[in-house]
N, CA, C and O atoms as CSV, one atom per row, in Angstrom:
chain,resi,resn,atom,element,x,y,z
A,1,MET,N,N,54.665,4.437,155.047
A,1,MET,CA,C,55.058,3.045,155.075
A,1,MET,C,C,55.592,2.746,156.477
A,1,MET,O,O,56.605,3.302,156.901
A,2,GLU,N,N,54.913,1.886,157.164
A,2,GLU,CA,C,55.321,1.527,158.517
A,2,GLU,C,C,56.174,0.258,158.475
A,2,GLU,O,O,55.660,-0.845,158.288
A,3,VAL,N,N,57.456,0.432,158.648
A,3,VAL,CA,C,58.423,-0.657,158.531
A,3,VAL,C,C,58.088,-1.810,159.473
A,3,VAL,O,O,58.058,-2.970,159.062
A,4,GLU,N,N,57.839,-1.488,160.719
A,4,GLU,CA,C,57.600,-2.536,161.715
A,4,GLU,C,C,56.376,-3.391,161.357
A,4,GLU,O,O,56.387,-4.607,161.550
A,5,LYS,N,N,55.337,-2.761,160.842
A,5,LYS,CA,C,54.142,-3.507,160.426
A,5,LYS,C,C,54.462,-4.437,159.263
A,5,LYS,O,O,54.057,-5.599,159.249
A,6,ILE,N,N,55.190,-3.911,158.296
A,6,ILE,CA,C,55.491,-4.686,157.092
A,6,ILE,C,C,56.350,-5.904,157.411
A,6,ILE,O,O,56.090,-7.001,156.918
A,7,ILE,N,N,57.379,-5.705,158.241
A,7,ILE,CA,C,58.253,-6.842,158.552
A,7,ILE,C,C,57.772,-7.605,159.787
A,7,ILE,O,O,58.412,-8.557,160.234
A,8,GLN,N,N,56.635,-7.170,160.327
A,8,GLN,CA,C,55.947,-7.839,161.435
A,8,GLN,C,C,56.859,-8.068,162.642
A,8,GLN,O,O,57.106,-9.195,163.069
A,9,THR,N,N,57.344,-6.945,163.166
A,9,THR,CA,C,58.179,-7.008,164.361
A,9,THR,C,C,57.707,-5.967,165.362
A,9,THR,O,O,57.158,-4.925,165.003
A,10,LYS,N,N,57.935,-6.279,166.610
A,10,LYS,CA,C,57.650,-5.312,167.670
A,10,LYS,C,C,58.965,-4.836,168.303
A,10,LYS,O,O,58.964,-4.023,169.228
A,11,VAL,N,N,60.063,-5.349,167.796
A,11,VAL,CA,C,61.392,-5.002,168.291
A,11,VAL,C,C,61.713,-3.565,167.884
A,11,VAL,O,O,61.458,-3.154,166.752
A,12,ASN,N,N,62.269,-2.823,168.813
A,12,ASN,CA,C,62.706,-1.468,168.534
A,12,ASN,C,C,64.075,-1.554,167.861
A,12,ASN,O,O,65.079,-1.820,168.521
A,13,MET,N,N,64.114,-1.330,166.553
A,13,MET,CA,C,65.353,-1.489,165.788
A,13,MET,C,C,66.248,-0.263,165.928
A,13,MET,O,O,65.762,0.853,166.115
A,14,PRO,N,N,67.568,-0.478,165.834
A,14,PRO,CA,C,68.469,0.679,165.761
A,14,PRO,C,C,68.129,1.501,164.510
A,14,PRO,O,O,67.775,0.939,163.474
A,15,LEU,N,N,68.235,2.793,164.606
A,15,LEU,CA,C,67.835,3.692,163.521
A,15,LEU,C,C,68.524,3.370,162.184
A,15,LEU,O,O,67.849,3.361,161.154
A,16,PRO,N,N,69.842,3.106,162.159
A,16,PRO,CA,C,70.455,2.755,160.868
A,16,PRO,C,C,69.855,1.489,160.253
A,16,PRO,O,O,69.665,1.423,159.038
A,17,SER,N,N,69.555,0.485,161.081
A,17,SER,CA,C,68.947,-0.751,160.567
A,17,SER,C,C,67.558,-0.474,160.019
A,17,SER,O,O,67.209,-0.924,158.927
A,18,ARG,N,N,66.771,0.265,160.780
A,18,ARG,CA,C,65.412,0.596,160.340
A,18,ARG,C,C,65.448,1.392,159.039
A,18,ARG,O,O,64.638,1.165,158.140
A,19,THR,N,N,66.386,2.318,158.948
A,19,THR,CA,C,66.509,3.150,157.752
A,19,THR,C,C,66.896,2.304,156.540
A,19,THR,O,O,66.338,2.483,155.458
A,20,ALA,N,N,67.837,1.394,156.714
A,20,ALA,CA,C,68.259,0.518,155.605
A,20,ALA,C,C,67.092,-0.344,155.129
A,20,ALA,O,O,66.878,-0.494,153.926
A,21,ILE,N,N,66.346,-0.905,156.063
A,21,ILE,CA,C,65.188,-1.725,155.707
A,21,ILE,C,C,64.129,-0.859,155.026
A,21,ILE,O,O,63.523,-1.270,154.036
A,22,HIS,N,N,63.917,0.331,155.560
A,22,HIS,CA,C,62.916,1.251,155.001
A,22,HIS,C,C,63.265,1.607,153.550
A,22,HIS,O,O,62.409,1.572,152.666
A,23,LEU,N,N,64.542,1.951,153.324
A,23,LEU,CA,C,64.978,2.276,151.955
A,23,LEU,C,C,64.772,1.086,151.025
A,23,LEU,O,O,64.328,1.254,149.889
A,24,SER,N,N,65.088,-0.099,151.495
A,24,SER,CA,C,64.912,-1.308,150.674
A,24,SER,C,C,63.448,-1.522,150.323
A,24,SER,O,O,63.121,-1.839,149.179
A,25,LEU,N,N,62.568,-1.351,151.298
A,25,LEU,CA,C,61.130,-1.530,151.059
A,25,LEU,C,C,60.592,-0.488,150.081
A,25,LEU,O,O,59.803,-0.814,149.194
A,26,VAL,N,N,61.015,0.754,150.241
A,26,VAL,CA,C,60.566,1.813,149.341
A,26,VAL,C,C,61.078,1.548,147.929
A,26,VAL,O,O,60.335,1.678,146.956
A,27,CYS,N,N,62.342,1.178,147.827
A,27,CYS,CA,C,62.939,0.881,146.521
A,27,CYS,C,C,62.172,-0.241,145.827
A,27,CYS,O,O,61.855,-0.140,144.642
A,28,GLN,N,N,61.879,-1.291,146.552
A,28,GLN,CA,C,61.134,-2.417,145.987
A,28,GLN,C,C,59.736,-1.984,145.538
A,28,GLN,O,O,59.267,-2.395,144.477
A,29,SER,N,N,59.091,-1.174,146.328
A,29,SER,CA,C,57.752,-0.692,145.983
A,29,SER,C,C,57.783,0.141,144.704
A,29,SER,O,O,56.934,-0.031,143.829
A,30,VAL,N,N,58.750,1.035,144.594
A,30,VAL,CA,C,58.878,1.866,143.393
A,30,VAL,C,C,59.154,0.980,142.182
A,30,VAL,O,O,58.537,1.164,141.132
A,31,LYS,N,N,60.072,0.021,142.311
A,31,LYS,CA,C,60.386,-0.886,141.200
A,31,LYS,C,C,59.160,-1.665,140.754
A,31,LYS,O,O,58.910,-1.801,139.556
A,32,GLU,N,N,58.398,-2.174,141.705
A,32,GLU,CA,C,57.201,-2.947,141.368
A,32,GLU,C,C,56.204,-2.103,140.584
A,32,GLU,O,O,55.640,-2.567,139.592
A,33,ARG,N,N,55.986,-0.875,141.022
A,33,ARG,CA,C,55.020,0.001,140.339
A,33,ARG,C,C,55.522,0.388,138.948
A,33,ARG,O,O,54.743,0.443,137.996
A,34,MET,N,N,56.812,0.654,138.836
A,34,MET,CA,C,57.371,1.002,137.529
A,34,MET,C,C,57.332,-0.211,136.591
A,34,MET,O,O,57.005,-0.072,135.413
A,35,ASN,N,N,57.662,-1.391,137.107
A,35,ASN,CA,C,57.613,-2.596,136.284
A,35,ASN,C,C,56.195,-2.876,135.793
A,35,ASN,O,O,55.996,-3.269,134.644
A,36,LEU,N,N,55.219,-2.673,136.662
A,36,LEU,CA,C,53.826,-2.869,136.276
A,36,LEU,C,C,53.436,-1.908,135.147
A,36,LEU,O,O,52.737,-2.288,134.208
A,37,ALA,N,N,53.891,-0.682,135.252
A,37,ALA,CA,C,53.616,0.306,134.200
A,37,ALA,C,C,54.274,-0.106,132.885
A,37,ALA,O,O,53.678,0.049,131.819
A,38,MET,N,N,55.477,-0.623,132.952
A,38,MET,CA,C,56.189,-1.043,131.747
A,38,MET,C,C,55.531,-2.266,131.110
A,38,MET,O,O,55.512,-2.398,129.887
A,39,GLU,N,N,54.992,-3.158,131.943
A,39,GLU,CA,C,54.301,-4.340,131.418
A,39,GLU,C,C,53.145,-3.936,130.522
A,39,GLU,O,O,52.856,-4.615,129.537
A,40,SER,N,N,52.481,-2.838,130.853
A,40,SER,CA,C,51.351,-2.383,130.033
A,40,SER,C,C,51.818,-1.962,128.644
A,40,SER,O,O,51.014,-1.896,127.714
A,41,MET,N,N,53.104,-1.679,128.497
A,41,MET,CA,C,53.676,-1.296,127.201
A,41,MET,C,C,54.464,-2.458,126.581
A,41,MET,O,O,55.145,-2.283,125.571
A,42,ASP,N,N,54.366,-3.632,127.188
A,42,ASP,CA,C,55.084,-4.819,126.724
A,42,ASP,C,C,56.591,-4.568,126.648
A,42,ASP,O,O,57.247,-4.890,125.658
A,43,THR,N,N,57.116,-3.984,127.724
A,43,THR,CA,C,58.553,-3.712,127.786
A,43,THR,C,C,58.999,-3.782,129.241
A,43,THR,O,O,58.205,-4.106,130.125
A,44,THR,N,N,60.268,-3.479,129.486
A,44,THR,CA,C,60.811,-3.497,130.841
A,44,THR,C,C,61.500,-2.176,131.134
A,44,THR,O,O,61.745,-1.378,130.229
A,45,LEU,N,N,61.809,-1.951,132.399
A,45,LEU,CA,C,62.547,-0.740,132.776
A,45,LEU,C,C,63.920,-0.704,132.120
A,45,LEU,O,O,64.398,0.363,131.733
A,46,GLN,N,N,64.566,-1.883,131.991
A,46,GLN,CA,C,65.886,-1.935,131.358
A,46,GLN,C,C,65.796,-1.540,129.883
A,46,GLN,O,O,66.661,-0.825,129.377
A,47,HIS,N,N,64.750,-2.007,129.193
A,47,HIS,CA,C,64.568,-1.635,127.787
A,47,HIS,C,C,64.333,-0.129,127.680
A,47,HIS,O,O,64.903,0.540,126.818
A,48,PHE,N,N,63.496,0.385,128.559
A,48,PHE,CA,C,63.217,1.825,128.590
A,48,PHE,C,C,64.506,2.612,128.821
A,48,PHE,O,O,64.752,3.624,128.165
A,49,ASN,N,N,65.315,2.142,129.748
A,49,ASN,CA,C,66.576,2.811,130.068
A,49,ASN,C,C,67.517,2.827,128.860
A,49,ASN,O,O,68.125,3.855,128.561
A,50,VAL,N,N,67.639,1.697,128.169
A,50,VAL,CA,C,68.503,1.628,126.983
A,50,VAL,C,C,67.994,2.591,125.908
A,50,VAL,O,O,68.783,3.308,125.293
A,51,LEU,N,N,66.697,2.608,125.685
A,51,LEU,CA,C,66.147,3.518,124.672
A,51,LEU,C,C,66.399,4.983,125.038
A,51,LEU,O,O,66.691,5.798,124.163
A,52,ARG,N,N,66.287,5.317,126.319
A,52,ARG,CA,C,66.569,6.700,126.740
A,52,ARG,C,C,68.040,7.055,126.524
A,52,ARG,O,O,68.367,8.166,126.107
A,53,ILE,N,N,68.914,6.102,126.811
A,53,ILE,CA,C,70.355,6.338,126.584
A,53,ILE,C,C,70.605,6.596,125.104
A,53,ILE,O,O,71.338,7.517,124.743
A,54,LEU,N,N,69.993,5.780,124.252
A,54,LEU,CA,C,70.194,5.933,122.811
A,54,LEU,C,C,69.594,7.245,122.302
A,54,LEU,O,O,70.182,7.894,121.435
A,55,ARG,N,N,68.447,7.639,122.822
A,55,ARG,CA,C,67.855,8.926,122.431
A,55,ARG,C,C,68.796,10.072,122.814
A,55,ARG,O,O,68.947,11.042,122.071
A,56,GLY,N,N,69.416,9.944,123.970
A,56,GLY,CA,C,70.355,10.965,124.438
A,56,GLY,C,C,71.583,11.111,123.555
A,56,GLY,O,O,72.287,12.118,123.630
A,57,GLN,N,N,71.844,10.120,122.723
A,57,GLN,CA,C,72.975,10.180,121.786
A,57,GLN,C,C,72.679,11.097,120.595
A,57,GLN,O,O,73.579,11.440,119.828
A,58,LYS,N,N,71.406,11.491,120.449
A,58,LYS,CA,C,70.981,12.414,119.378
A,58,LYS,C,C,71.459,11.953,117.993
A,58,LYS,O,O,71.985,12.737,117.204
A,59,GLY,N,N,71.258,10.657,117.726
A,59,GLY,CA,C,71.602,10.106,116.414
A,59,GLY,C,C,73.005,9.542,116.312
A,59,GLY,O,O,73.302,8.798,115.378
A,60,SER,N,N,73.872,9.881,117.253
A,60,SER,CA,C,75.227,9.323,117.230
A,60,SER,C,C,75.200,7.901,117.764
A,60,SER,O,O,74.427,7.590,118.670
A,61,PRO,N,N,76.039,7.036,117.208
A,61,PRO,CA,C,76.054,5.649,117.681
A,61,PRO,C,C,76.768,5.523,119.024
A,61,PRO,O,O,77.535,6.397,119.428
A,62,ILE,N,N,76.494,4.421,119.696
A,62,ILE,CA,C,77.169,4.101,120.955
A,62,ILE,C,C,77.364,2.591,120.976
A,62,ILE,O,O,76.562,1.850,120.407
A,63,ASN,N,N,78.428,2.134,121.630
A,63,ASN,CA,C,78.652,0.689,121.700
A,63,ASN,C,C,78.053,0.124,122.983
A,63,ASN,O,O,77.566,0.871,123.831
A,64,LEU,N,N,78.093,-1.198,123.117
A,64,LEU,CA,C,77.481,-1.865,124.262
A,64,LEU,C,C,78.077,-1.413,125.591
A,64,LEU,O,O,77.347,-1.206,126.560
A,65,SER,N,N,79.390,-1.259,125.640
A,65,SER,CA,C,79.998,-0.859,126.921
A,65,SER,C,C,79.590,0.562,127.293
A,65,SER,O,O,79.454,0.878,128.475
A,66,GLY,N,N,79.393,1.418,126.298
A,66,GLY,CA,C,78.921,2.772,126.563
A,66,GLY,C,C,77.511,2.769,127.124
A,66,GLY,O,O,77.192,3.535,128.034
A,67,ILE,N,N,76.669,1.904,126.577
A,67,ILE,CA,C,75.301,1.775,127.093
A,67,ILE,C,C,75.350,1.255,128.518
A,67,ILE,O,O,74.715,1.810,129.414
A,68,ASN,N,N,76.112,0.182,128.722
A,68,ASN,CA,C,76.167,-0.450,130.043
A,68,ASN,C,C,76.673,0.509,131.113
A,68,ASN,O,O,76.198,0.480,132.248
A,69,SER,N,N,77.634,1.358,130.758
A,69,SER,CA,C,78.191,2.285,131.752
A,69,SER,C,C,77.177,3.348,132.173
A,69,SER,O,O,77.323,3.953,133.235
A,70,ARG,N,N,76.152,3.583,131.351
A,70,ARG,CA,C,75.142,4.603,131.654
A,70,ARG,C,C,73.846,4.028,132.218
A,70,ARG,O,O,72.939,4.772,132.591
A,71,MET,N,N,73.766,2.712,132.278
A,71,MET,CA,C,72.541,2.074,132.767
A,71,MET,C,C,72.310,2.420,134.233
A,71,MET,O,O,73.256,2.509,135.015
A,72,VAL,N,N,71.052,2.613,134.596
A,72,VAL,CA,C,70.699,2.847,135.994
A,72,VAL,C,C,71.024,1.592,136.793
A,72,VAL,O,O,71.598,1.671,137.878
A,73,THR,N,N,70.655,0.436,136.252
A,73,THR,CA,C,70.976,-0.850,136.874
A,73,THR,C,C,72.036,-1.511,136.008
A,73,THR,O,O,71.741,-1.942,134.894
A,74,LYS,N,N,73.255,-1.596,136.497
A,74,LYS,CA,C,74.340,-2.205,135.735
A,74,LYS,C,C,74.084,-3.702,135.627
A,74,LYS,O,O,73.802,-4.366,136.624
A,75,MET,N,N,74.182,-4.224,134.420
A,75,MET,CA,C,73.947,-5.646,134.227
A,75,MET,C,C,74.771,-6.144,133.050
A,75,MET,O,O,75.193,-5.373,132.188
A,76,SER,N,N,74.985,-7.441,133.039
A,76,SER,CA,C,75.818,-8.022,131.991
A,76,SER,C,C,75.019,-8.434,130.766
A,76,SER,O,O,75.607,-8.879,129.781
A,77,ASN,N,N,73.705,-8.301,130.792
A,77,ASN,CA,C,72.900,-8.763,129.668
A,77,ASN,C,C,72.467,-7.635,128.727
A,77,ASN,O,O,71.422,-7.732,128.084
A,78,THR,N,N,73.248,-6.591,128.648
A,78,THR,CA,C,72.923,-5.467,127.774
A,78,THR,C,C,72.800,-5.934,126.327
A,78,THR,O,O,71.948,-5.447,125.584
A,79,SER,N,N,73.649,-6.874,125.931
A,79,SER,CA,C,73.608,-7.398,124.569
A,79,SER,C,C,72.260,-8.056,124.278
A,79,SER,O,O,71.704,-7.875,123.194
A,80,ARG,N,N,71.735,-8.813,125.233
A,80,ARG,CA,C,70.425,-9.453,125.046
A,80,ARG,C,C,69.300,-8.426,124.989
A,80,ARG,O,O,68.340,-8.586,124.235
A,81,ILE,N,N,69.424,-7.373,125.792
A,81,ILE,CA,C,68.418,-6.304,125.757
A,81,ILE,C,C,68.412,-5.665,124.365
A,81,ILE,O,O,67.349,-5.454,123.782
A,82,VAL,N,N,69.592,-5.362,123.839
A,82,VAL,CA,C,69.691,-4.756,122.505
A,82,VAL,C,C,69.117,-5.716,121.458
A,82,VAL,O,O,68.430,-5.276,120.536
A,83,ASP,N,N,69.388,-7.021,121.586
A,83,ASP,CA,C,68.812,-8.004,120.660
A,83,ASP,C,C,67.291,-7.934,120.665
A,83,ASP,O,O,66.668,-7.952,119.603
A,84,LYS,N,N,66.684,-7.855,121.849
A,84,LYS,CA,C,65.221,-7.792,121.949
A,84,LYS,C,C,64.685,-6.500,121.348
A,84,LYS,O,O,63.652,-6.501,120.679
A,85,LEU,N,N,65.393,-5.397,121.591
A,85,LEU,CA,C,64.970,-4.116,121.020
A,85,LEU,C,C,65.092,-4.129,119.491
A,85,LEU,O,O,64.287,-3.506,118.797
A,86,MET,N,N,66.095,-4.837,118.970
A,86,MET,CA,C,66.247,-4.977,117.518
A,86,MET,C,C,65.064,-5.738,116.931
A,86,MET,O,O,64.527,-5.357,115.892
A,87,LYS,N,N,64.658,-6.823,117.605
A,87,LYS,CA,C,63.527,-7.619,117.120
A,87,LYS,C,C,62.246,-6.791,117.070
A,87,LYS,O,O,61.376,-7.033,116.233
A,88,LYS,N,N,62.135,-5.820,117.964
A,88,LYS,CA,C,60.959,-4.943,117.981
A,88,LYS,C,C,61.113,-3.781,116.998
A,88,LYS,O,O,60.185,-2.995,116.811
A,89,GLY,N,N,62.287,-3.675,116.370
A,89,GLY,CA,C,62.526,-2.593,115.419
A,89,GLY,C,C,62.826,-1.259,116.075
A,89,GLY,O,O,62.725,-0.216,115.429
A,90,GLN,N,N,63.193,-1.277,117.350
A,90,GLN,CA,C,63.422,-0.030,118.092
A,90,GLN,C,C,64.863,0.455,118.024
A,90,GLN,O,O,65.139,1.631,118.265
A,91,VAL,N,N,65.781,-0.450,117.697
A,91,VAL,CA,C,67.192,-0.063,117.561
A,91,VAL,C,C,67.779,-0.768,116.340
A,91,VAL,O,O,67.236,-1.757,115.849
A,92,GLU,N,N,68.897,-0.234,115.866
A,92,GLU,CA,C,69.635,-0.880,114.787
A,92,GLU,C,C,71.089,-1.012,115.208
A,92,GLU,O,O,71.616,-0.210,115.978
A,93,ARG,N,N,71.708,-2.039,114.682
A,93,ARG,CA,C,73.082,-2.343,115.041
A,93,ARG,C,C,73.897,-2.419,113.753
A,93,ARG,O,O,73.493,-3.064,112.786
A,94,THR,N,N,75.051,-1.752,113.756
A,94,THR,CA,C,75.946,-1.815,112.598
A,94,THR,C,C,77.373,-2.042,113.087
A,94,THR,O,O,77.709,-1.733,114.231
A,95,LEU,N,N,78.200,-2.581,112.209
A,95,LEU,CA,C,79.616,-2.750,112.550
A,95,LEU,C,C,80.313,-1.406,112.475
A,95,LEU,O,O,80.057,-0.613,111.568
A,96,CYS,N,N,81.182,-1.156,113.417
A,96,CYS,CA,C,81.960,0.083,113.437
A,96,CYS,C,C,82.932,0.062,112.257
A,96,CYS,O,O,83.661,-0.915,112.085
A,97,PRO,N,N,82.956,1.115,111.441
A,97,PRO,CA,C,83.868,1.120,110.291
A,97,PRO,C,C,85.344,1.128,110.693
A,97,PRO,O,O,86.188,0.655,109.931
A,98,ASN,N,N,85.666,1.651,111.861
A,98,ASN,CA,C,87.056,1.738,112.307
A,98,ASN,C,C,87.525,0.498,113.056
A,98,ASN,O,O,88.726,0.247,113.152
A,99,ASN,N,N,86.582,-0.280,113.587
A,99,ASN,CA,C,86.928,-1.464,114.375
A,99,ASN,C,C,85.823,-2.495,114.163
A,99,ASN,O,O,84.756,-2.400,114.769
A,100,ARG,N,N,86.078,-3.467,113.314
A,100,ARG,CA,C,85.038,-4.435,112.950
A,100,ARG,C,C,84.603,-5.315,114.116
A,100,ARG,O,O,83.576,-5.988,114.028
A,101,ARG,N,N,85.362,-5.320,115.204
A,101,ARG,CA,C,84.964,-6.098,116.379
A,101,ARG,C,C,83.957,-5.331,117.235
A,101,ARG,O,O,83.336,-5.902,118.132
A,102,GLU,N,N,83.799,-4.065,116.962
A,102,GLU,CA,C,82.895,-3.228,117.743
A,102,GLU,C,C,81.587,-3.001,116.988
A,102,GLU,O,O,81.573,-2.814,115.771
A,103,VAL,N,N,80.499,-3.021,117.740
A,103,VAL,CA,C,79.174,-2.820,117.169
A,103,VAL,C,C,78.636,-1.473,117.629
A,103,VAL,O,O,78.723,-1.119,118.804
A,104,GLU,N,N,78.077,-0.728,116.678
A,104,GLU,CA,C,77.469,0.567,116.999
A,104,GLU,C,C,75.949,0.408,117.035
A,104,GLU,O,O,75.369,-0.285,116.199
A,105,ILE,N,N,75.321,1.047,117.997
A,105,ILE,CA,C,73.879,0.916,118.183
A,105,ILE,C,C,73.249,2.304,118.126
A,105,ILE,O,O,73.767,3.267,118.692
A,106,ARG,N,N,72.113,2.380,117.425
A,106,ARG,CA,C,71.354,3.627,117.305
A,106,ARG,C,C,69.879,3.315,117.519
A,106,ARG,O,O,69.421,2.203,117.257
A,107,ILE,N,N,69.151,4.307,117.997
A,107,ILE,CA,C,67.698,4.175,118.128
A,107,ILE,C,C,67.062,4.465,116.768
A,107,ILE,O,O,67.525,5.342,116.038
A,108,THR,N,N,66.010,3.734,116.432
A,108,THR,CA,C,65.291,3.946,115.175
A,108,THR,C,C,64.146,4.935,115.391
A,108,THR,O,O,63.839,5.313,116.522
A,109,ASP,N,N,63.523,5.346,114.284
A,109,ASP,CA,C,62.353,6.220,114.395
A,109,ASP,C,C,61.243,5.533,115.181
A,109,ASP,O,O,60.560,6.170,115.983
A,110,LYS,N,N,61.065,4.240,114.952
A,110,LYS,CA,C,60.062,3.475,115.699
A,110,LYS,C,C,60.421,3.481,117.185
A,110,LYS,O,O,59.548,3.645,118.037
A,111,GLY,N,N,61.701,3.303,117.491
A,111,GLY,CA,C,62.153,3.336,118.880
A,111,GLY,C,C,61.855,4.677,119.532
A,111,GLY,O,O,61.439,4.731,120.689
A,112,LEU,N,N,62.066,5.754,118.792
A,112,LEU,CA,C,61.774,7.097,119.312
A,112,LEU,C,C,60.285,7.277,119.574
A,112,LEU,O,O,59.894,7.843,120.595
A,113,ARG,N,N,59.447,6.792,118.644
A,113,ARG,CA,C,57.992,6.906,118.829
A,113,ARG,C,C,57.543,6.077,120.036
A,113,ARG,O,O,56.765,6.545,120.867
A,114,ASP,N,N,58.043,4.841,120.120
A,114,ASP,CA,C,57.676,3.972,121.245
A,114,ASP,C,C,58.150,4.561,122.568
A,114,ASP,O,O,57.440,4.507,123.572
A,115,LEU,N,N,59.358,5.124,122.561
A,115,LEU,CA,C,59.908,5.731,123.774
A,115,LEU,C,C,59.057,6.908,124.227
A,115,LEU,O,O,58.874,7.123,125.425
A,116,GLU,N,N,58.542,7.660,123.280
A,116,GLU,CA,C,57.677,8.796,123.625
A,116,GLU,C,C,56.424,8.313,124.353
A,116,GLU,O,O,55.998,8.916,125.338
A,117,GLN,N,N,55.843,7.228,123.861
A,117,GLN,CA,C,54.658,6.659,124.520
A,117,GLN,C,C,55.021,6.116,125.907
A,117,GLN,O,O,54.281,6.314,126.870
A,118,MET,N,N,56.155,5.436,125.998
A,118,MET,CA,C,56.599,4.901,127.291
A,118,MET,C,C,56.835,6.031,128.279
A,118,MET,O,O,56.502,5.914,129.458
A,119,SER,N,N,57.407,7.121,127.799
A,119,SER,CA,C,57.722,8.257,128.677
A,119,SER,C,C,56.470,8.842,129.315
A,119,SER,O,O,56.504,9.278,130.466
A,120,VAL,N,N,55.363,8.855,128.572
A,120,VAL,CA,C,54.096,9.355,129.114
A,120,VAL,C,C,53.658,8.453,130.270
A,120,VAL,O,O,53.276,8.943,131.333
A,121,ILE,N,N,53.713,7.141,130.061
A,121,ILE,CA,C,53.314,6.181,131.100
A,121,ILE,C,C,54.236,6.296,132.315
A,121,ILE,O,O,53.768,6.281,133.454
A,122,VAL,N,N,55.530,6.410,132.078
A,122,VAL,CA,C,56.494,6.537,133.183
A,122,VAL,C,C,56.217,7.816,133.967
A,122,VAL,O,O,56.221,7.805,135.198
A,123,HIS,N,N,55.980,8.904,133.264
A,123,HIS,CA,C,55.693,10.178,133.939
A,123,HIS,C,C,54.438,10.063,134.809
A,123,HIS,O,O,54.426,10.516,135.954
A,124,GLN,N,N,53.398,9.462,134.266
A,124,GLN,CA,C,52.162,9.286,135.035
A,124,GLN,C,C,52.409,8.417,136.275
A,124,GLN,O,O,51.880,8.696,137.351
A,125,THR,N,N,53.201,7.384,136.115
A,125,THR,CA,C,53.504,6.481,137.235
A,125,THR,C,C,54.324,7.203,138.294
A,125,THR,O,O,54.060,7.062,139.488
A,126,GLU,N,N,55.312,7.970,137.867
A,126,GLU,CA,C,56.112,8.742,138.822
A,126,GLU,C,C,55.232,9.731,139.582
A,126,GLU,O,O,55.384,9.896,140.793
A,127,GLN,N,N,54.317,10.386,138.879
A,127,GLN,CA,C,53.410,11.326,139.532
A,127,GLN,C,C,52.566,10.609,140.587
A,127,GLN,O,O,52.351,11.138,141.678
A,128,ALA,N,N,52.091,9.411,140.264
A,128,ALA,CA,C,51.273,8.644,141.211
A,128,ALA,C,C,52.099,8.199,142.416
A,128,ALA,O,O,51.617,8.239,143.548
A,129,ILE,N,N,53.339,7.776,142.177
A,129,ILE,CA,C,54.202,7.313,143.271
A,129,ILE,C,C,54.459,8.434,144.274
A,129,ILE,O,O,54.468,8.207,145.484
A,130,PHE,N,N,54.667,9.637,143.764
A,130,PHE,CA,C,55.053,10.755,144.627
A,130,PHE,C,C,53.913,11.738,144.869
A,130,PHE,O,O,54.153,12.904,145.185
A,131,LYS,N,N,52.676,11.274,144.723
A,131,LYS,CA,C,51.521,12.170,144.864
A,131,LYS,C,C,51.399,12.779,146.260
A,131,LYS,O,O,50.816,13.853,146.407
A,132,ASN,N,N,51.930,12.125,147.278
A,132,ASN,CA,C,51.825,12.638,148.647
A,132,ASN,C,C,52.985,13.563,149.028
A,132,ASN,O,O,53.099,13.975,150.182
A,133,PHE,N,N,53.832,13.884,148.066
A,133,PHE,CA,C,54.997,14.723,148.320
A,133,PHE,C,C,54.820,16.092,147.678
A,133,PHE,O,O,54.360,16.201,146.541
A,134,GLU,N,N,55.182,17.116,148.402
A,134,GLU,CA,C,55.271,18.458,147.831
A,134,GLU,C,C,56.615,18.562,147.106
A,134,GLU,O,O,57.510,17.746,147.331
A,135,LYS,N,N,56.751,19.551,146.251
A,135,LYS,CA,C,58.012,19.749,145.529
A,135,LYS,C,C,59.180,19.898,146.508
A,135,LYS,O,O,60.259,19.343,146.299
A,136,GLU,N,N,58.941,20.653,147.570
A,136,GLU,CA,C,59.999,20.870,148.570
A,136,GLU,C,C,60.418,19.559,149.235
A,136,GLU,O,O,61.591,19.367,149.554
A,137,ASP,N,N,59.455,18.659,149.443
A,137,ASP,CA,C,59.764,17.342,150.018
A,137,ASP,C,C,60.712,16.570,149.102
A,137,ASP,O,O,61.684,15.966,149.555
A,138,LEU,N,N,60.409,16.603,147.807
A,138,LEU,CA,C,61.231,15.874,146.844
A,138,LEU,C,C,62.627,16.474,146.739
A,138,LEU,O,O,63.612,15.749,146.597
A,139,VAL,N,N,62.707,17.793,146.807
A,139,VAL,CA,C,64.020,18.452,146.786
A,139,VAL,C,C,64.825,18.006,148.006
A,139,VAL,O,O,65.996,17.646,147.887
A,140,GLN,N,N,64.195,18.032,149.170
A,140,GLN,CA,C,64.885,17.622,150.403
A,140,GLN,C,C,65.270,16.143,150.355
A,140,GLN,O,O,66.377,15.780,150.752
A,141,LEU,N,N,64.372,15.296,149.875
A,141,LEU,CA,C,64.666,13.866,149.759
A,141,LEU,C,C,65.873,13.651,148.853
A,141,LEU,O,O,66.760,12.861,149.176
A,142,ASN,N,N,65.909,14.343,147.736
A,142,ASN,CA,C,67.049,14.215,146.822
A,142,ASN,C,C,68.346,14.705,147.453
A,142,ASN,O,O,69.401,14.107,147.244
A,143,GLN,N,N,68.276,15.775,148.214
A,143,GLN,CA,C,69.474,16.278,148.906
A,143,GLN,C,C,69.983,15.243,149.914
A,143,GLN,O,O,71.189,15.028,150.036
A,144,LEU,N,N,69.070,14.614,150.624
A,144,LEU,CA,C,69.478,13.584,151.591
A,144,LEU,C,C,70.070,12.376,150.855
A,144,LEU,O,O,71.090,11.833,151.280
A,145,LEU,N,N,69.456,11.967,149.785
A,145,LEU,CA,C,69.955,10.804,149.038
A,145,LEU,C,C,71.304,11.099,148.383
A,145,LEU,O,O,72.112,10.190,148.190
A,146,ASP,N,N,71.548,12.358,148.042
A,146,ASP,CA,C,72.843,12.741,147.465
A,146,ASP,C,C,74.006,12.506,148.429
A,146,ASP,O,O,75.161,12.461,148.008
A,147,LYS,N,N,73.707,12.356,149.705
A,147,LYS,CA,C,74.767,12.123,150.688
A,147,LYS,C,C,75.375,10.725,150.540
A,147,LYS,O,O,76.452,10.455,151.071
A,148,PHE,N,N,74.691,9.850,149.827
A,148,PHE,CA,C,75.267,8.532,149.561
A,148,PHE,C,C,76.420,8.700,148.613
A,148,PHE,O,O,77.063,7.717,148.244
């Protein structure tokens, strides 16, 4: 990805500026490709993320704030995402027996099956995104990103 070509400049940018722009462009490209993959499953990355969080609970319930704290992209519309997943039959919501103001959320069997199909598509998309990278490249990239 040639930053200068994409942003159409001939100016020699300071390295930190170029790096920040480069990271932004790469991030946007990855998001676009992942979103396109999710569209083929009639879902979004946020829905996929919520379903993965719920699967990780291994049948135990979790409340909205617990889901939101684990989201890759923190957002205030977690409740709306859960509503949409409920309409699709992928999650169920019950009142907490200890605190009636709190709602517990669990993934359904349908949600688990759908998530399995989504995971295949996500894996294929990730493989395509990083096809030009060797394993060692990805390890090094992750080590560099961990410095944030």
